[in-house]
TILOBA-308069 format. One record per residue (C-alpha): residue number from 1; x, y, z. Coordinates in nm, 4 decimals, decimal comma. Each point is the difference from the previous one (the first is absolute). Layout:
BEGIN
     n          x          y          z
   NUM          X          Y          Z
...
This chain:
BEGIN
     n          x          y          z
     1   -11,0477    -1,4580   -16,4116
     2     0,0872     0,2699    -0,1971
     3    -0,2793     0,0463    -0,2221
     4    -0,3406     0,1009     0,1310
     5    -0,2504    -0,2861     0,0352
     6    -0,3700     0,0610     0,1525
     7     0,0324     0,0028     0,3497
     8    -0,1648    -0,3634     0,0654
     9     0,2531    -0,1507    -0,2476
    10     0,3094     0,1487     0,1898
    11    -0,1254    -0,0835     0,3632
    12    -0,0920    -0,3689    -0,1286
    13     0,3796    -0,0357    -0,1285
    14     0,1367     0,1613     0,3081
    15    -0,2409    -0,2647     0,2126
    16     0,1444    -0,2640    -0,2244
    17     0,3806     0,1266     0,0846
    18    -0,0741    -0,0300     0,3620
    19    -0,1694    -0,3339     0,0140
    20     0,2436    -0,1770    -0,2551
    21     0,3131     0,1156     0,2315
    22    -0,1949    -0,1144     0,2836
    23    -0,1331    -0,3292    -0,1028
    24     0,1944    -0,0372    -0,3363
    25    -0,3478    -0,0731    -0,1364
    26    -0,3253     0,2016    -0,1611
    27    -0,3048    -0,0681     0,1914
    28    -0,3431    -0,0860    -0,1992
    29    -0,1587     0,3137     0,1055
    30     0,2893     0,1928    -0,1347
    31    -0,0195    -0,1938    -0,3215
    32    -0,3646     0,0474    -0,0443
    33     0,0848     0,4032     0,0505
    34     0,2739    -0,0660    -0,2864
    35    -0,2993    -0,1587    -0,2274
    36    -0,2748     0,2638     0,0945
    37     0,2534     0,3073    -0,0968
    38     0,1801    -0,1323    -0,2744
    39    -0,2243    -0,2597    -0,1368
    40     0,1591    -0,2917    -0,1627
    41     0,3084     0,1487    -0,0686
    42     0,0896    -0,0271     0,3596
    43     0,0001    -0,4218    -0,0724
    44     0,2614     0,0466    -0,2977
    45     0,2076     0,2209     0,1765
    46     0,0332    -0,2412     0,2864
    47     0,0718    -0,2734    -0,2461
    48     0,3190     0,2641    -0,1123
    49     0,1041     0,0404     0,3412
    50    -0,0171    -0,3940     0,0631
    51     0,2196    -0,0545    -0,2524
    52     0,2460     0,2822     0,0577
    53    -0,0436     0,1912    -0,2926
    54     0,0730     0,3674     0,1287
    55     0,3530     0,1648    -0,0234
    56     0,0917     0,3317     0,1161
    57     0,2822     0,1173    -0,2522
    58     0,2388     0,2726     0,1166
    59     0,2847     0,1636    -0,1613
    60     0,3052     0,1791     0,1426
    61    -0,1510     0,3465    -0,1476
    62    -0,3045    -0,0691     0,2053
    63    -0,2593    -0,0862    -0,2249
    64    -0,2264    -0,2816     0,0854
    65    -0,2910    -0,1807    -0,1549
    66    -0,1770    -0,3442     0,0534
    67     0,0098    -0,2705    -0,2370
    68    -0,2808    -0,2955     0,0203
    69    -0,0022    -0,3079    -0,1589
    70    -0,3718    -0,0494    -0,1259
    71    -0,1532    -0,3358    -0,0029
    72     0,0717    -0,0130    -0,3718
    73     0,3851     0,0310     0,0706
    74     0,0116     0,3079    -0,1329
    75     0,2138     0,2779     0,2090
    76    -0,2001     0,3430     0,0654
    77     0,1237     0,2987     0,1263
    78    -0,1962     0,1975     0,2596
    79     0,0245     0,3117     0,1969
    80    -0,1995    -0,0301     0,3057
    81     0,0731     0,3984     0,0674
    82    -0,2039     0,1093    -0,3009
    83    -0,2065    -0,3222    -0,0046
    84     0,0996    -0,0995    -0,3444
    85     0,0683    -0,3322    -0,1634
    86     0,1158    -0,1043    -0,3628
    87    -0,2341    -0,2687    -0,0074
    88    -0,3236    -0,0014    -0,2486
    89    -0,2461    -0,0569     0,2945
    90     0,1352     0,3132     0,1433
    91    -0,0866     0,2082    -0,3105
    92    -0,3320    -0,1797    -0,0581
    93    -0,1581    -0,0507     0,3364
    94     0,1615     0,2969     0,1913
    95     0,0602     0,2534    -0,2534
    96    -0,2636    -0,0583    -0,2503
    97    -0,2938    -0,1169     0,1677
    98     0,0523     0,0771     0,3488
    99    -0,1207    -0,2959     0,1562
   100     0,2997    -0,1093     0,1729
   101     0,1788     0,2211     0,2839
   102     0,3578    -0,2034    -0,0681
   103     0,0847    -0,2859    -0,2476
   104     0,1495    -0,3420     0,1864
   105     0,3372     0,1142    -0,0521
   106    -0,0342     0,3209     0,1663
   107    -0,2102    -0,1448     0,3131
   108     0,2818    -0,2788     0,0154
   109     0,2424     0,2639     0,0495
   110    -0,1953     0,1370     0,3214
   111    -0,0693    -0,3394     0,1218
   112     0,3740    -0,1203    -0,0585
   113     0,1062     0,3158     0,1428
   114    -0,2395    -0,0599     0,3225
   115     0,0913    -0,3371     0,0819
   116     0,3757     0,0594    -0,0621
   117     0,0319    -0,2443    -0,3229
   118     0,1195     0,2363    -0,2415
   119     0,3330    -0,0938    -0,1556
   120     0,2797     0,2602    -0,0163
   121     0,2067     0,0445    -0,2740
   122     0,2791     0,2536    -0,0787
   123     0,0988     0,0636    -0,3879
   124     0,2536     0,2235    -0,1373
   125    -0,1417     0,3377    -0,1573
   126     0,0485    -0,1242    -0,3502
   127    -0,2340    -0,2965     0,0999
   128    -0,2746     0,2173     0,1917
   129     0,0072     0,2353    -0,3364
   130    -0,0656    -0,3353    -0,1874
   131    -0,3077    -0,0894     0,2242
   132    -0,1545     0,3651    -0,0134
   133     0,0393     0,0663    -0,4054
   134    -0,0017    -0,3727    -0,1456
   135     0,0978    -0,0076    -0,3550
   136    -0,3247    -0,1111    -0,2061
   137     0,0583    -0,3145    -0,1705
């Protein structure tokens, strides 16, 4: 967890990681904690984790980012280190309205990492440039 989350959220994610490593499950108590802290976003993020939608993408130059396939099938580029996602919900709910701490894609990244379910992909530096600077349609 590179970016700063509220302490209670960071502690919850650490507890999920510990619990999942020991039992390969998330307890009902931890699920309730997720729902309490992140609201309905937690359920949507867990669905993305179940679908193995999160990929950590790295290149030989050392650059890295995350890609998350959203529920609509669209690919979003996310930077967990600064809590940024290219999805419209991030722009609206997190930045504009400030009624959510994270979008479901960024929360799915944290949960996938905690549960060891994040796919690791290595791409060329050219491919990474294409991911980081997509061409406008």
